[in-house]
C-alpha positions as CSV (number, residue, x, y, z in Angstrom):
1,X,45.6,34.7,-176.3
2,X,48.2,32.1,-177.8
3,X,49.1,30.1,-174.8
4,X,53.0,30.2,-175.0
5,X,53.0,30.7,-170.9
6,X,55.6,28.0,-169.3
7,X,56.1,27.6,-165.5
8,X,60.1,28.3,-165.5
9,X,61.8,26.3,-163.2
10,X,64.5,29.3,-162.6
11,X,61.7,30.9,-160.6
12,X,61.9,29.0,-157.1
13,X,58.3,28.4,-155.0
14,X,59.8,30.9,-152.3
15,X,60.0,34.1,-154.8
16,X,57.9,36.8,-154.0
17,X,55.6,38.1,-157.1
18,X,54.5,41.7,-156.4
19,X,50.9,42.5,-158.0
20,X,49.4,46.2,-157.8
21,X,46.1,46.7,-156.6
22,X,44.0,49.5,-158.4
23,X,41.4,50.4,-155.4
24,X,38.4,49.2,-157.3
25,X,40.1,45.9,-156.2
26,X,39.7,47.1,-152.3
27,X,36.8,46.4,-150.5
28,X,35.8,47.3,-146.6
29,X,36.8,44.1,-144.4
30,X,36.5,44.2,-140.6
31,X,37.7,46.1,-137.9
32,X,38.0,49.2,-139.8
33,X,40.4,48.0,-142.3
34,X,40.6,47.5,-146.1
35,X,40.4,43.9,-147.6
36,X,41.8,42.6,-151.1
37,X,39.1,41.6,-153.6
38,X,39.5,38.7,-155.3
39,X,38.8,40.8,-158.2
40,X,42.4,41.5,-158.4
41,X,43.5,38.2,-159.0
42,X,41.0,37.1,-161.3
43,X,43.5,37.8,-165.0
44,X,44.0,34.6,-166.9
45,X,47.1,36.2,-167.5
46,X,47.9,38.0,-164.3
47,X,50.6,40.7,-164.1
48,X,53.0,40.5,-161.8
49,X,56.7,42.0,-160.6
50,X,59.4,39.1,-159.6
51,X,60.9,40.4,-156.7
52,X,64.5,38.8,-157.5
53,X,64.9,40.7,-160.5
54,X,63.8,44.2,-158.5
55,X,66.3,43.5,-155.8
56,X,68.9,42.4,-158.5
57,X,68.5,46.2,-160.2
58,X,68.4,47.5,-157.1
59,X,65.0,48.6,-156.7
60,X,62.5,48.6,-153.6
61,X,59.0,47.0,-153.9
62,X,57.2,50.6,-154.1
63,X,59.1,50.9,-157.3
64,X,56.7,49.2,-158.8
65,X,54.2,51.5,-158.0
66,X,56.1,54.5,-159.3
67,X,53.5,54.8,-162.5
68,X,50.6,54.2,-160.5
69,X,50.4,56.6,-157.7
70,X,46.9,55.4,-156.3
71,X,47.5,51.8,-156.3
72,X,48.4,49.4,-153.6
73,X,50.8,46.5,-153.6
74,X,50.3,43.0,-152.6
75,X,52.9,39.9,-152.9
76,X,52.4,36.4,-153.2
77,X,54.5,33.4,-153.4
78,X,55.0,31.5,-157.0
79,X,54.7,28.4,-154.5
80,X,51.3,29.5,-153.7
81,X,50.5,29.9,-157.6
82,X,51.9,26.7,-158.4
83,X,50.1,25.0,-155.9
84,X,46.5,26.5,-157.2
85,X,47.4,25.4,-161.0
86,X,48.8,28.3,-162.2
87,X,52.1,28.9,-164.4
88,X,54.8,31.7,-163.1
89,X,57.4,32.9,-165.7
90,X,59.2,36.2,-166.5
91,X,58.0,38.8,-168.7
92,X,60.3,41.3,-169.1
93,X,59.0,44.8,-170.6
94,X,61.4,47.2,-171.8
95,X,60.7,49.8,-169.2
96,X,59.7,47.0,-166.6
97,X,62.5,43.9,-166.7
98,X,61.2,42.7,-163.7
99,X,57.7,42.0,-165.3
100,X,56.3,38.8,-165.0
101,X,52.9,36.2,-165.0
102,X,50.8,34.2,-163.2
103,X,48.9,32.5,-166.3
104,X,46.4,29.9,-165.9
105,X,42.5,29.8,-165.2
106,X,41.2,31.1,-162.5
107,X,37.7,30.2,-161.1
108,X,36.5,32.0,-157.8
109,X,38.3,29.0,-155.7
110,X,41.6,29.9,-157.2
111,X,40.9,33.7,-157.0
112,X,39.8,33.4,-153.6
113,X,43.1,31.5,-152.4
114,X,45.4,33.9,-154.3
115,X,43.7,36.5,-152.2
116,X,43.9,34.5,-149.2
117,X,47.5,34.2,-149.4
118,X,48.6,37.5,-150.3
119,X,50.0,40.1,-147.7
120,X,50.3,43.7,-148.1
121,X,53.6,45.3,-149.2
122,X,52.9,48.8,-149.7
123,X,51.5,49.6,-147.4
124,X,52.8,47.0,-145.0
125,X,49.2,46.3,-143.2
126,X,45.6,46.5,-144.8
127,X,45.0,50.9,-144.8
128,X,41.6,51.8,-142.9
129,X,38.8,51.5,-145.0
130,X,38.3,55.2,-144.4
131,X,40.9,55.9,-146.2
132,X,40.5,53.2,-149.0
133,X,37.0,55.7,-149.1
134,X,38.3,58.9,-149.4
135,X,40.8,57.8,-152.0
136,X,37.9,56.4,-154.1
137,X,36.2,59.4,-154.2
138,X,38.7,61.5,-154.5
139,X,39.2,59.6,-157.7
140,X,35.5,59.2,-158.9
141,X,35.6,55.9,-158.5
142,X,32.9,54.7,-155.2
143,X,30.9,52.8,-156.1
144,X,27.5,52.7,-154.7
145,X,28.5,49.8,-152.3
146,X,31.0,52.5,-151.1
147,X,28.1,55.2,-150.8
148,X,28.8,56.8,-154.2
149,X,29.3,57.4,-157.6
150,X,30.4,55.0,-160.1
151,X,33.0,51.8,-160.5
152,X,34.2,51.9,-163.6
153,X,35.6,47.9,-163.7
154,X,31.9,46.7,-163.6
155,X,32.4,44.7,-160.6
């Protein structure tokens, strides 16, 4: 993978970055709620959407889920990513002008820091674990730790 990723200073630290969260990256949390898994933040080149670009185009946050109806959406700021040694930059795609990246090595401590700093966007709060488990079973992705089925991610 070429390392042409740069940290773009035109993206302010307060910029929210939206990350789609696949159901395999949602775990059982406390008090009957679900929780984000740090595995959702493990890719060296993490794909995100830049909130400011979406807003300029008149697109709400949930627009990032238009082709992924079973996913959730989390948000994290560019500043948190940078504070954890990551580079943040734009990477517009033909069908997604708001696409960007969070680039850098992500050992466990960084994945956990990103997870802990992330907030739920869609839905606005952690869904119930029961709801997530039901959705996982409907899609056939409930792992043994979830009570049956196979987890295709291997995590």
